Structure formats: structure tokens, C-alpha cells
C-alpha positions, 0 to 999 in steps of 0.5 A: 085899093091903096095907092103906094110908093116904094122908095128903093135904092141900088147899093154897092155890095158892101160884103165884097169890099176888095178895092179902094171904095172912097173917092178923093172928095169923100163920096163912094166909088160905086163903080168899084163894087157890084150893085145890088137891090138894097136888101131892106128896100126889097122887104119893103117892096114885098110888104107893099105887094102883100098889101096889094094882094090883100086889099088891092092896090097900085105900087110905084117904085122910085129909085134915085141914082145913075142910069144903071139904077134902072135895074132896080126898077126892072127887078121890081116890075118883075116881082109885081110892081105896077110902075117905076120911076128913075130919079137921075141927074148929074146935079143929084150926084153925091147927095147925102141923106138930107139931099136925098130925102129932099129929092125923094119927097119931091118925087112922092109929091109928084105922084100923090095923093098916096095912101102909103109910102114904104122904104127899107129901114136903112141902106147897107152903104150908109147904115144911117137909117135917116133917109126914110124918117127925113123924107117922111118929115118933109112930106108931113106924114105920120111915120112908123119905123121898124115895121115887121108886118102889116096886121090889118088894113081898112077903114082909113087906118092900118095896124103894124107889128114892129120889133124894137130890140127886146120889145114888140108892139102893135101900132095903129096909124091913120092913112096916109102913112110913111113906114120903114121896113126891116128884114123881119118882114119876111123873105121877098118873093122871086121875080115871076118868069113871065113878068121877068121876060117882059120887063127885062126889055124895059128901058129908060131913054138914056139906056136907049140912047147909049145902046144905039150909040154903041151900035154905031148910030150917030147924028141925025140917024141916032136921033131918029132911031132913039125917037122910034125906039122911044115910041115903041117902048111907050106903046108896049108899056116898057118906057121907064120915066126919068125925072131930074132936078128940073122935073122935080121942081127943085133948086139945085143948091138943095141937092147933090154935093151942094146940098149935102152937109155930111162929109166922110173923112175916111172909109176903112175895111175892118176884118174881125179875127178871132183871138185866143179862146178856150173850148169848154166841153158841153158836159156838166163838168164843163159847165161847172168849170166855165161857171167857176172861171166866170166867178173867179173873173168877177163876171158872175157873182 
């Protein structure tokens, strides 16, 4: 039985950029775009769940973001994860890959020992592929990137299949290990109906407070209702823990904007348009014409 952690991120849907997405300070205006489960992190969750089915295990999903990022945890639990933790704190806001890796490493240490830590190769809102390797380095774990499949698990080691451009290879690593997963890992399973019906009611405490305040509760009445709801959710296994800078034991200057040396100057929405083109008929004569033009232009020959 393996104890695993999956690092997942709620990201803006960058396929539908229709408004100004950058704030004056160079950080992303996440409220301007719909939020989704980062695709390759979803593949990492699927890899962890497949390992769990093969050899037994426990999967904890950790996500960092504002309160509404708890939706990633509810989704993960609906698909088969065993636990979820939300890292949320105003002092974490604006973290670049370096500051994010510091916070994630601290969270992983808090639930250690672990046999495997997984995350997607990269997030679609940054496309840097830096956070996973940086987190592995801070944890002092061996890392295997670009994993497409777990071939063998057992005897204190694991064998991975990965693709690197035109090449593919098998990599054997001792446990514990940190891996990043690509979309080649296969389609993620959908949420299970029974689990979805249960975990759609899961909440972090801040969501409970916001919902009760929206219903009109204030002052002492609000606090009593929050405590009662907290106790009920905890009893039913539906209270999602939240950790901030203090719970992670971090110095605030190492995270958030204060701990982020990366500065974004500008973000542009680039739309690719086709230029002039020439259609070649899929015939022998068409192929000869194409080859002749390529030779004439010194592309071939």
C-alpha cells in the first residue's frame, strides 16, 4: 500500500481569453476567466488512482489558491481520492513558481512520510514546467519527469515509461519519488455518481462562513452556526482542512509576491491566422508538382 500526494491546481481556462487578464502589478486576473482543473494535474491524479487500484494506497490531493479552489478537492474526491487539503492565505497570493514550490513542499512535509508525490508536467496558465521539479528539489526527492505510464510497482521501487520528444525510455526509481505526468498518461476517469453526491457537500471552513453570512447570519449567531456546521461536516468526513502560512511554518517573506522574483511585463492574446496557401490535389501529378516546387525553392534537393 502506497501513500501518495497529488499536487493539483485550479487554473483559468486559457482557451477562452476574451478580456484583459493581467492586473497592473503583473499578476493574473483569475476572476476574469472561468476556472478549471489543470488538465495534466488531472492526469497525475488518474495515475495515482491506478496505482491505488493495483497495489493499494491512499491519495491526498493538495491544492493552493483562493477559497473557490476547494472545487478541485471536491472533484478529486469524487473521482476516488481519499483526502484533500487547501492551501489558502492572503500572504500566498501572487506566488510565482519558486514561492509556490516552497509552500507545496512545506505541505508535503506535513503529511509525510510519503511513497510518491505526483503532479502534472505543467499548468496551462504559466506553461513553465518549473513548479514540480522545484518542489522535488526542496523535498530532496529523486524526480522523474514526463511520465506517461507506471509499468511496475513493488519491492521499494517503481518503473516508469516516459516520452521525450522522439525518444521513449523506461526509468526505474527507488521510493520515495517525485514524478511529473503528461497528457500521454491516458484519459482521466469521470467522477463517480455516488461519490459526487457525497462530496459536493464537502466544504472548507471559509466557505461555510461565507454561505452562512450570505443567508443573513451575523455576530454571535454567525459564530454559533459556523461552529455547529463545522462539527457536522467533521463528523460526516466532509470538512476540508485549510492550511495557511502559519500552519505550514513558513516565513511570509518567502512566499506570495514578496517571495516571487518573477515579474511579468505583459500578457498578449495571440490569434493565429492563415495566410496564402496553395491546394495540392492528392494525386500522383499533384505530388510531382509539389516536389518540383520544393526543389525549385531549395527546400528539397
